[in-house]
N, C-alpha and C positions, 0 to 999 in steps of 0.2 A: 874130107874136111877137118879142119884143126879144132882144136877144144875153143879157141877164142871165138872161131866163126860160131860155133855152135852155141857159144853163151851169149854173142850177140843177138844170135836168131832167138833163143829162148828169152833174152831179154825184151826183145820187141814183142814175140809172142805174148810174155806176160803183161807188157804194157797195154797191148789190144786187147788182150782179156780182160784187164783191170778198167780198160776205158768201157768195154763190152757189159763188163758188170755195173760199172757207175750206172750205164745206160739203161739196162735191164732193172736197177734199182728205181730209178726215175720213172722209167715206164711202168712198175709194179705201184710206184705211189701215186702216179696219173690214173693208172686204172682203179685202185681203191678209191680216190677221190672221186671218180666218174660212177662208180657204185653207189657211194653215198649220195651224191648227188641224184642218181637215178632212182633210188630208194625213195627220197625226198618227192621228185618227181611223181613216182608212182603213187605215193600217199594223197599228193595233190590231185591225180587223176581220180584215185577212188572218191574223193571229196566232190569233185565235178560231178563225177558220175552220179553220186546220192543226188546233190544238188539239181542234177539236169531230170532224174527220176520222179522227185517231189514237184519240180516243176511240170513234168508231164502228167502227172496225177493231178495237180490243181488246175491244169488247163482242161485236161477231161472234164474234170467235176464242174469247172464254170462253163463247158459247153453244153454238159447235160443241164444245167440249172438253166441256161438260156433257152435250151429248146423245150423245157418245160415249162417253164414262164411263158414262152411264147404260145403254146399249145393251152396252158391254162386260159391266157387273155382270150385266145380264138374262142374257147368254149363258153366265156363269160360273155363275149359279145354277141355270140349266136344266141345263149338264151335272152339276151336283153332284146335282141331281135324279134325273136319269138312272142315274148310278151310284148312287144309294141304292136307287133302284126294282129295279135290277138283281141287288143285293146282297140285297135283301128277299124277292124272288121265288125260286121253285124253279129259275130258270136263272142264279142269282147263282154266283159263286165256288166251285166244287166243290172244291177243293182246300183252300179255308178251311173248309169244312164238315167234309171228312175229318180235317184236322186237329183240328178242334174234338172231333169223336168220339173220335178217340185221345187227345188228352189227357184227357177224361173217364174213358176205359177206364183209363187209366195210373194217374189220381186212385184211381180205386177199387182197382186193383191194389197200390198203395203203401199205402193205408189197411188193406186185408188185411193186407199184411203186417207194418205198424205192431202191428196188434191182436196177431197171432200172436205177434210178439216181447215184446210185453208179456205175454201169457200165460204163455211160456215164463219170463219173469224172475220173474213171481210163483210159479209151480212152483219155480224154483231157491230163491226166497227160504223158501219152505215146508220144502225140503229141508234148507237150512241150519239154520233154527229146530230141526227135528226131530234134526239131527245134534247142536247142540248140547245140546239136552236129554237126550239118551239118551248114557249113556256105557260100556254093555255093550260087549266087543269083538265080539259076534257081531252086534249091531245097528249096529257102526261097520263091519263087514264087508260085512254088507246094504246099508246106505246107499252106501257106496263102490262096491258092484257097481251099486246104481242109479244111482248117478251117473254112473258109467263108461259104464254101457249108456244112459241118458239122454243122455250127452255124446255117445255115437257117434252115438244118432238124432239129436239136436240139430245134432250137426257135419253129418251127411247132410243133413238138412234146410236148414241154412246153406248149403251146397254148393249143394245145390237151388235154394235161393232166390236166391244169387248166380247161378248158371247163368240163371235166369229172368230176373234183373233185367239181368245182359249181355245176354240175348236181348230183351228190352224197350229197352234202351239201342239196340242195333242197329236194331230196328225204329223207334224214334224218330228216329234219324240218317236211316233210309231215308226216313221220312216227311218229314221236316224238308229234306232234299235234294230230294225230289220235288215238296212243296209250294212251297218256295222257287223252284226252277224254273218251277212253274206260276204263281206270282206275279208273278216276272218277265214270263214272256210275257204275260200277263193285262194287264201295267202296259204292256209294249209296244204290244199290240193296242190297248187305252185311248188311248195316246198317238198313237197312227196316226189313230184312229175322230176323236180330237178336232182332229187337225190338219186332216183329210178335211172336217171341218164348218167350220171358219174359211175 
């Protein structure tokens, strides 16, 4: 091989090596660029991982809250059902039942009293009409005597009625006091039972 051929070959090799060098340089730049993009991607993946972890924790807490809320409502409804069953059975609150009976009895007494008062009012109206129609002094004396007698009887009845009403009011006051204390005791016992069950 001659020097000239050798120079041509070396020149070709140098050109190929230069080309390889430029390619390697571009490859290195590309790798460096990929590495920087990979760092950015890793950072974003870390942020996504943190976000997903937080979301999983929040989801877990929400599921726990839902479960606890559902159980709480079940307990409350169960307690309400127990109270309703107690009140509807014969073992229910006796003071409330007694109070109801007393209220019914007093309502009947008041209705009777109103009816009697209305009858007396009608009798008085009849007497007034009769007095207006008759002019004779004897009739007037009789009417006045009847009115006085009737007034005495009515006054006695009114006094007795007021006496009965005051006795009824005293009974009612006693019943209300007794029932309110029974209700307070029942509510306190109910609260204690509910606390024990919790």
